[in-house]
C-alpha positions as YAML, in Angstrom:
chain: A
units: angstrom
residues:
- id: 1
  name: MET
  ca: [108.59, 108.45, 105.34]
- id: 2
  name: VAL
  ca: [106.01, 111.11, 104.51]
- id: 3
  name: ARG
  ca: [105.64, 111.97, 100.83]
- id: 4
  name: ARG
  ca: [103.81, 114.77, 99.08]
- id: 5
  name: LEU
  ca: [101.21, 113.62, 96.55]
- id: 6
  name: ARG
  ca: [100.18, 115.32, 93.33]
- id: 7
  name: PRO
  ca: [97.48, 117.90, 94.13]
- id: 8
  name: VAL
  ca: [94.34, 116.79, 92.29]
- id: 9
  name: GLU
  ca: [90.92, 118.39, 92.00]
- id: 10
  name: LEU
  ca: [87.37, 117.02, 91.82]
- id: 11
  name: ASP
  ca: [87.69, 115.95, 88.17]
- id: 12
  name: PHE
  ca: [90.29, 113.37, 89.22]
- id: 13
  name: ILE
  ca: [87.55, 111.39, 90.96]
- id: 14
  name: ALA
  ca: [86.05, 110.61, 87.55]
- id: 15
  name: THR
  ca: [89.33, 110.11, 85.68]
- id: 16
  name: ALA
  ca: [91.70, 108.35, 88.10]
- id: 17
  name: PRO
  ca: [93.33, 105.17, 86.78]
- id: 18
  name: VAL
  ca: [91.96, 103.17, 89.75]
- id: 19
  name: ARG
  ca: [88.48, 104.00, 91.04]
- id: 20
  name: PRO
  ca: [86.78, 101.44, 93.25]
- id: 21
  name: VAL
  ca: [83.21, 102.57, 93.98]
- id: 22
  name: PHE
  ca: [81.13, 101.23, 96.85]
- id: 23
  name: THR
  ca: [77.47, 101.83, 97.71]
- id: 24
  name: ALA
  ca: [75.21, 101.17, 100.68]
- id: 25
  name: ASN
  ca: [71.67, 102.01, 101.70]
- id: 26
  name: LEU
  ca: [71.16, 103.49, 105.16]
- id: 27
  name: ARG
  ca: [68.02, 104.13, 107.21]
- id: 28
  name: ALA
  ca: [69.51, 107.43, 108.40]
- id: 29
  name: SER
  ca: [68.61, 110.70, 106.71]
- id: 30
  name: PRO
  ca: [70.95, 112.33, 104.20]
- id: 31
  name: GLN
  ca: [71.35, 115.24, 106.63]
- id: 32
  name: ASP
  ca: [72.49, 113.00, 109.48]
- id: 33
  name: VAL
  ca: [74.89, 111.05, 107.27]
- id: 34
  name: TYR
  ca: [76.37, 114.25, 105.84]
- id: 35
  name: ARG
  ca: [76.90, 115.69, 109.31]
- id: 36
  name: ALA
  ca: [78.67, 112.50, 110.41]
- id: 37
  name: LEU
  ca: [80.97, 112.62, 107.37]
- id: 38
  name: ALA
  ca: [81.70, 116.32, 107.05]
- id: 39
  name: GLU
  ca: [81.01, 117.92, 110.41]
- id: 40
  name: ASP
  ca: [81.94, 115.26, 112.99]
- id: 41
  name: VAL
  ca: [85.37, 114.33, 111.64]
- id: 42
  name: PRO
  ca: [86.63, 112.97, 115.01]
- id: 43
  name: GLY
  ca: [83.55, 110.73, 115.12]
- id: 44
  name: TRP
  ca: [84.86, 108.67, 112.17]
- id: 45
  name: ALA
  ca: [86.95, 106.60, 114.61]
- id: 46
  name: GLY
  ca: [83.72, 105.55, 116.33]
- id: 47
  name: TRP
  ca: [82.09, 104.00, 113.26]
- id: 48
  name: PHE
  ca: [84.78, 103.31, 110.64]
- id: 49
  name: ASP
  ca: [86.92, 100.50, 112.07]
- id: 50
  name: ALA
  ca: [89.85, 101.24, 109.74]
- id: 51
  name: VAL
  ca: [90.17, 104.77, 111.18]
- id: 52
  name: ARG
  ca: [92.15, 105.14, 114.39]
- id: 53
  name: GLU
  ca: [91.93, 108.94, 114.55]
- id: 54
  name: ALA
  ca: [90.56, 111.76, 112.40]
- id: 55
  name: GLU
  ca: [90.89, 115.45, 113.19]
- id: 56
  name: PRO
  ca: [89.89, 118.59, 111.30]
- id: 57
  name: THR
  ca: [92.76, 120.96, 110.46]
- id: 58
  name: ARG
  ca: [93.17, 124.46, 109.02]
- id: 59
  name: GLY
  ca: [89.83, 125.64, 110.39]
- id: 60
  name: GLY
  ca: [87.95, 122.77, 108.75]
- id: 61
  name: ALA
  ca: [89.63, 123.11, 105.33]
- id: 62
  name: GLY
  ca: [91.64, 119.95, 105.94]
- id: 63
  name: ARG
  ca: [91.86, 116.74, 107.93]
- id: 64
  name: THR
  ca: [94.49, 114.50, 109.45]
- id: 65
  name: VAL
  ca: [93.55, 110.83, 109.31]
- id: 66
  name: ARG
  ca: [95.41, 107.92, 110.90]
- id: 67
  name: LEU
  ca: [94.42, 104.39, 109.98]
- id: 68
  name: ARG
  ca: [94.77, 101.40, 112.28]
- id: 69
  name: ILE
  ca: [97.30, 99.84, 109.89]
- id: 70
  name: GLY
  ca: [99.69, 102.77, 110.45]
- id: 71
  name: ILE
  ca: [98.97, 104.82, 107.33]
- id: 72
  name: ARG
  ca: [98.57, 108.57, 107.83]
- id: 73
  name: PHE
  ca: [97.09, 111.21, 105.53]
- id: 74
  name: GLU
  ca: [97.04, 114.99, 105.55]
- id: 75
  name: GLU
  ca: [94.06, 116.01, 103.45]
- id: 76
  name: THR
  ca: [92.45, 119.03, 101.84]
- id: 77
  name: ILE
  ca: [88.65, 119.24, 101.62]
- id: 78
  name: LEU
  ca: [87.56, 119.67, 97.98]
- id: 79
  name: ALA
  ca: [83.76, 119.79, 98.31]
- id: 80
  name: THR
  ca: [81.20, 120.18, 101.06]
- id: 81
  name: ASP
  ca: [77.87, 120.32, 99.24]
- id: 82
  name: ALA
  ca: [75.38, 120.34, 102.08]
- id: 83
  name: PHE
  ca: [73.74, 116.96, 102.61]
- id: 84
  name: THR
  ca: [74.83, 115.57, 99.20]
- id: 85
  name: ARG
  ca: [78.62, 115.47, 98.76]
- id: 86
  name: TYR
  ca: [81.81, 115.44, 100.79]
- id: 87
  name: ALA
  ca: [85.13, 115.08, 98.97]
- id: 88
  name: TYR
  ca: [88.81, 115.46, 99.83]
- id: 89
  name: ARG
  ca: [92.27, 114.71, 98.49]
- id: 90
  name: ALA
  ca: [95.36, 113.43, 100.24]
- id: 91
  name: ASP
  ca: [98.23, 115.92, 100.19]
- id: 92
  name: THR
  ca: [100.77, 113.83, 102.09]
- id: 93
  name: THR
  ca: [100.95, 110.21, 103.20]
- id: 94
  name: ASN
  ca: [103.34, 107.58, 104.43]
- id: 95
  name: ALA
  ca: [101.70, 104.95, 102.15]
- id: 96
  name: ALA
  ca: [104.15, 103.65, 99.59]
- id: 97
  name: GLY
  ca: [103.59, 103.94, 95.86]
- id: 98
  name: LEU
  ca: [100.72, 106.45, 95.74]
- id: 99
  name: THR
  ca: [101.10, 109.56, 93.58]
- id: 100
  name: ALA
  ca: [97.54, 110.93, 93.93]
- id: 101
  name: LEU
  ca: [94.46, 110.10, 96.00]
- id: 102
  name: ALA
  ca: [91.01, 111.62, 96.34]
- id: 103
  name: GLU
  ca: [87.78, 110.33, 97.84]
- id: 104
  name: GLU
  ca: [84.20, 111.37, 97.30]
- id: 105
  name: TRP
  ca: [81.11, 110.54, 99.35]
- id: 106
  name: LEU
  ca: [77.79, 111.12, 97.54]
- id: 107
  name: ILE
  ca: [74.55, 110.96, 99.53]
- id: 108
  name: THR
  ca: [71.15, 110.71, 97.85]
- id: 109
  name: ALA
  ca: [67.76, 110.56, 99.51]
- id: 110
  name: GLU
  ca: [65.83, 107.35, 98.93]
- id: 111
  name: PRO
  ca: [62.07, 107.33, 98.27]
- id: 112
  name: GLY
  ca: [60.32, 106.44, 101.50]
- id: 113
  name: GLY
  ca: [63.21, 107.55, 103.72]
- id: 114
  name: GLY
  ca: [66.83, 106.84, 104.33]
- id: 115
  name: CYS
  ca: [69.61, 107.42, 101.85]
- id: 116
  name: ARG
  ca: [72.10, 105.81, 99.52]
- id: 117
  name: VAL
  ca: [75.81, 106.46, 100.09]
- id: 118
  name: ARG
  ca: [78.33, 106.10, 97.27]
- id: 119
  name: TRP
  ca: [82.04, 106.21, 98.14]
- id: 120
  name: THR
  ca: [84.57, 106.59, 95.34]
- id: 121
  name: PHE
  ca: [88.21, 105.92, 96.21]
- id: 122
  name: ALA
  ca: [90.22, 107.44, 93.32]
- id: 123
  name: LEU
  ca: [93.96, 106.90, 93.12]
- id: 124
  name: ASP
  ca: [97.03, 106.92, 90.94]
- id: 125
  name: GLY
  ca: [100.42, 105.46, 91.59]
- id: 126
  name: GLY
  ca: [103.06, 103.19, 90.27]
- id: 127
  name: ARG
  ca: [102.18, 99.85, 88.75]
- id: 128
  name: ALA
  ca: [102.61, 98.08, 92.09]
- id: 129
  name: ALA
  ca: [100.26, 100.52, 93.88]
- id: 130
  name: ARG
  ca: [97.61, 100.13, 91.18]
- id: 131
  name: LEU
  ca: [97.79, 96.35, 91.32]
- id: 132
  name: ALA
  ca: [97.75, 96.37, 95.11]
- id: 133
  name: MET
  ca: [94.62, 98.55, 95.19]
- id: 134
  name: ARG
  ca: [92.85, 96.25, 92.78]
- id: 135
  name: ALA
  ca: [93.82, 93.31, 94.99]
- id: 136
  name: VAL
  ca: [92.61, 94.92, 98.23]
- id: 137
  name: ALA
  ca: [89.39, 96.39, 96.77]
- id: 138
  name: PRO
  ca: [87.29, 93.44, 98.03]
- id: 139
  name: GLY
  ca: [88.59, 94.04, 101.57]
- id: 140
  name: LEU
  ca: [87.92, 97.75, 101.20]
- id: 141
  name: ARG
  ca: [84.34, 96.90, 100.20]
- id: 142
  name: VAL
  ca: [83.91, 94.79, 103.35]
- id: 143
  name: SER
  ca: [85.37, 97.62, 105.46]
- id: 144
  name: PHE
  ca: [83.03, 100.16, 103.83]
- id: 145
  name: ARG
  ca: [79.96, 98.01, 104.36]
- id: 146
  name: GLY
  ca: [80.86, 97.44, 108.00]
- id: 147
  name: ALA
  ca: [81.41, 101.17, 108.45]
- id: 148
  name: MET
  ca: [78.04, 102.00, 106.90]
- id: 149
  name: ARG
  ca: [76.25, 99.49, 109.14]
- id: 150
  name: ALA
  ca: [78.00, 100.93, 112.19]
- id: 151
  name: LEU
  ca: [77.22, 104.50, 111.14]
- id: 152
  name: ASP
  ca: [73.58, 103.65, 110.54]
- id: 153
  name: ARG
  ca: [73.33, 102.05, 114.01]
- id: 154
  name: ARG
  ca: [75.06, 105.04, 115.58]
- id: 155
  name: LEU
  ca: [72.77, 107.54, 113.87]
- id: 156
  name: SER
  ca: [69.64, 105.50, 114.69]
- id: 157
  name: ALA
  ca: [70.60, 105.45, 118.38]
- id: 158
  name: SER
  ca: [70.95, 109.25, 118.62]
...
């Protein structure tokens, strides 16, 4: 069953009740990483194992994302700050218990080359959803790290 979530804005990323944050260093340039995140939305399925399919919608103002575990999101892009930030919120989902969800990817250049990527996964929901997210955060960290390694390899090969 698809449910509409509370429409949140960028400030929610800093104030959400549950906010796991993950970081990774990549050899790739901030420009290449940003393009992979914000401009090559279908490419996510090639480097983020959890993503089965990702497609831009509404002329690039939104996305549809399907995860391998069967969860689906319709999203609205909140920020596309060239080469530094990509953020979006989920408008609808079939995931149980969520009431609001937004994600932010921050990219900073590292001295000597490469970049640091910080992914914040901000959510609100019922008590069960909050507890579940805290319980799965370690697995989400592993998934993120694997995705960043795969993205770095992909960008280094091109």
